[in-house]
C-alpha positions in Angstrom: 8.9 20.3 35.2 8.1 19.3 32.0 7.8 21.5 28.7 7.9 21.5 24.8 9.1 24.3 22.5 8.8 27.7 24.6 7.8 25.9 27.5 11.0 23.9 27.4 12.9 27.3 27.2 10.9 28.2 30.3 11.9 25.0 32.2 15.4 26.0 31.2 15.4 29.3 32.4 13.4 28.1 36.2 16.3 25.1 36.2 19.6 26.7 35.8 22.2 29.0 37.3 20.4 28.2 40.9 17.4 29.7 40.8 15.0 29.4 43.7 12.5 27.3 41.7 15.6 24.8 40.7 16.3 24.0 44.3 12.7 22.8 44.5 12.8 20.7 41.1 13.4 16.8 41.2 14.0 16.7 37.6 12.9 18.3 34.4 11.9 17.3 31.0 12.7 19.5 28.0 11.3 18.8 24.6 12.5 21.0 21.5 14.2 23.8 23.1 15.2 26.5 20.4 18.4 27.6 22.2 20.4 28.5 19.1 18.0 31.5 18.7 19.4 33.2 22.1 17.7 35.6 24.2 17.5 39.7 23.4 19.2 42.2 25.8 17.2 44.5 28.0 18.1 47.5 25.5 16.5 45.8 22.6 13.6 44.5 24.8 12.8 48.2 25.5 13.1 49.4 22.2 10.6 46.7 20.8 8.3 47.7 23.8 8.6 51.3 22.5 7.6 50.4 19.3 4.6 48.4 20.0 3.6 51.6 22.3 3.9 53.9 19.9 2.1 51.7 17.0 -0.5 51.4 19.4 -1.2 54.9 20.6 -0.6 56.1 16.8 -3.7 53.9 15.4 -5.9 53.9 18.5 -5.7 57.5 19.7 -5.6 55.4 23.4 -2.5 54.9 25.8 -1.4 51.2 25.5 -3.1 50.7 28.8 -6.5 51.7 27.5 -6.4 49.7 24.3 -8.6 46.8 23.8 -7.0 43.5 24.5 -7.8 42.0 21.4 -6.8 44.7 19.1 -3.4 44.7 21.2 -3.0 41.2 20.4 -3.4 41.8 16.7 -1.5 44.9 16.4 1.4 43.1 18.2 1.4 40.1 15.7 1.4 42.7 12.9 4.2 44.5 14.0 6.1 41.3 14.5 7.0 41.5 10.7 8.7 44.9 11.2 10.4 43.9 14.1 12.2 40.9 13.1 15.7 41.9 12.0 15.3 45.5 12.9 17.2 45.6 16.2 19.6 42.7 15.7 20.3 43.4 11.7 23.7 41.1 12.0 22.6 38.8 14.3 19.2 37.7 13.2 18.7 34.4 15.3 17.7 36.5 18.0 14.9 38.4 16.4 12.8 35.7 15.5 10.4 36.0 18.7 10.3 39.5 19.3 8.1 39.0 22.5 10.3 36.6 24.6 12.2 36.4 27.4 15.1 39.2 27.6 18.4 39.0 29.7 18.0 41.2 32.5 20.9 40.1 34.7 18.2 39.5 37.3 15.9 36.5 36.6 17.7 35.6 33.4 21.4 36.3 33.4 22.6 34.3 30.5 21.3 32.7 27.2 20.2 29.4 28.2 22.7 27.7 26.1 25.5 28.7 28.1 23.7 28.3 31.7 24.2 25.6 34.1 22.1 23.3 36.3 22.1 20.5 38.6 18.8 19.3 37.8 18.5 16.2 36.3 17.3 16.4 32.4 15.5 14.7 29.7 16.5 16.7 26.9 16.2 16.2 23.0 14.8 17.4 19.7 12.7 15.9 16.5 14.5 15.4 13.4 13.1 18.3 11.5 12.2 20.7 13.9 12.3 24.3 12.1 10.3 22.7 9.0 6.7 23.6 10.4 7.4 27.6 10.2 9.6 27.6 7.2 7.1 29.5 5.0 6.5 32.0 7.8 10.3 33.2 8.0 10.3 36.5 6.8 12.7 37.5 3.7 14.8 39.7 5.8 15.7 37.0 8.2 16.2 34.6 5.4 18.8 36.9 4.1 20.8 37.3 7.4 20.8 33.6 7.6 21.9 32.8 4.2 24.9 35.2 4.6 25.8 33.5 8.1 25.5 30.3 6.6 27.7 30.9 3.4 30.5 32.1 5.9 29.9 29.3 8.6 28.8 26.1 6.6 28.1 26.5 2.9 27.5 22.8 2.1 24.1 22.5 4.3 20.6 23.4 2.8 18.6 26.1 4.5 16.6 24.3 6.6 19.0 21.7 7.5 21.4 24.6 8.8 18.6 26.1 10.7 17.7 22.7 12.2 20.9 22.0 13.6 22.1 25.6 14.4 18.7 26.5 16.1 17.5 23.1 17.8 19.9 20.0 17.7 23.6 21.1 17.9 22.5 24.0 20.2 20.8 21.4 22.3 23.7 19.1 22.2 26.1 21.7 23.1 24.0 23.0 26.1 23.8 19.2 27.0 27.5 18.8 26.9 27.9 21.4 29.6 25.1 19.6 31.7 25.7 15.9 30.8 26.5 14.3 34.2 22.8 14.8 34.8 21.3 14.4 31.6 19.7 12.0 29.2 20.0 13.4 25.7 17.5 12.0 22.7 17.2 12.3 19.2 13.8 11.7 17.6 13.7 10.3 14.3 10.5 8.1 14.6 8.2 8.7 11.4 4.6 8.3 12.6 1.6 7.6 10.4 0.3 11.1 10.4 1.7 14.6 10.2 1.1 16.7 13.4 1.3 19.8 11.2 -0.7 20.0 8.0 1.7 22.0 6.0 3.6 20.3 3.3 7.2 20.8 5.0 6.1 18.4 7.9 4.6 15.8 5.7 6.1 12.1 5.5 8.6 11.6 6.3 9.3 14.7 8.2 9.4 14.9 12.1 8.4 18.6 12.9 8.5 20.5 15.9 5.6 19.1 18.1 5.5 15.6 16.4 6.4 13.6 19.5 3.4 15.1 21.5 0.4 13.0 20.5 2.8 10.0 21.6 4.0 11.4 25.0 0.4 12.1 26.0 -1.0 9.1 24.5 -3.4 11.6 22.4 -4.0 11.2 18.7 -4.7 14.4 17.3 -3.1 16.9 14.7 -2.4 20.3 15.6 -5.6 21.8 14.4 -7.7 19.2 16.5 -8.3 16.6 13.8 -8.5 13.3 15.4 -6.5 10.7 13.9 -6.6 6.6 13.9 -3.3 5.5 15.2 -1.4 2.4 13.6 -0.2 -0.5 16.0 3.3 1.0 15.4 2.1 4.2 16.7 0.2 2.8 19.9 3.3 0.8 20.7 5.7 4.0 20.2 3.6 5.8 22.4 3.7 3.1 25.0 7.4 2.8 25.1 8.1 6.7 25.2 5.6 7.0 27.7 7.1 4.2 29.7 10.3 5.9 29.5 9.3 9.6 30.3 7.5 8.1 33.2 10.4 6.6 34.5 12.5 9.4 34.3 10.2 11.7 36.2 9.9 9.3 38.9 13.3 8.0 39.5 15.5 10.3 37.3 16.7 7.1 35.5 16.2 5.4 32.4 16.9 1.6 32.4 19.5 0.6 29.8 20.8 4.2 29.1 23.8 6.2 30.1 23.6 10.1 31.1 25.2 12.0 28.2 28.7 12.7 27.9 30.6 14.6 25.0 32.3 11.4 23.9 29.3 9.2 25.0 26.0 8.0 23.4 22.6 9.5 23.0 19.1 8.0 22.9 18.4 7.4 19.5 14.7 7.1 18.5 14.0 5.7 15.2 11.5 3.3 13.3 14.1 0.8 12.3 15.2 -0.1 15.5 13.6 -3.0 17.7 11.4 -1.2 20.3 12.4 2.2 18.7 15.3 3.3 21.0 18.8 2.7 20.7 22.3 4.3 21.3 24.5 6.5 19.0 25.7 10.0 19.2 24.5 10.6 15.4 25.3 14.7 15.8 28.4 14.4 16.6 30.2 14.9 13.3 27.3 17.3 12.2 27.8 19.7 15.2 31.1 19.8 15.4 31.4 22.9 13.2 28.8 25.1 15.0 30.3 24.6 18.6 32.4 27.9 17.9 29.7 29.9 17.2 27.2 29.6 20.3 
């Protein structure tokens, strides 16, 4: 199984806690999971469903089951603005994605960050994951995070705090518990083009999704614009496809050890021959977050 972003979270759900699917999976690749945000509980999910149902029925005079599907999508997106922060005013991290999996104590018993797997994993993040959505985060969410940041880690910038808490350190925390079977990577390779067009993702930022053109050797920006890769881009794509392919075939990557809390990660960077090196560059940065997951 292989997934990125929400797809990565889905891979995690299907390969943890002894699920039936996990028993059929040889190995899994999880690119850019956002484990720090966590899942809602069933009560909060039901409240969100009730809010959407009422909103649709008030605006259309039809039951939610009779509403036009396209209208339903637009109304649900509009309602997102008011749902974020509404049901978790002091735990804003769980509210950024109102329409998402929730802990039902059946399919999902735990937050993914606290789950266990025996499936060999290749898992990691890009350096500037959160940057692509900084401008779309509602003010109420930002205020809640600022208060949290002031209490927990006041020295970090807002973007770096979110990159560490929501992505990099939460993934590291999960991998520490599942490291016997896991390769943990950190991608700092700066390509010649930005996957997302917004200014927060321009050079030298490596945003959410930046690795995708290279993993698939398919050089397009997120909006569908084709780009011309440099020789360095092409070489990196060849190398990362080789490692991802080797792992999917054998559950091993030649030259790298599985991750351990006091061990090493696969560090990807432009300044390293062949782009891949070893070193736990997050160890000091993440130590202050571990108590809060």
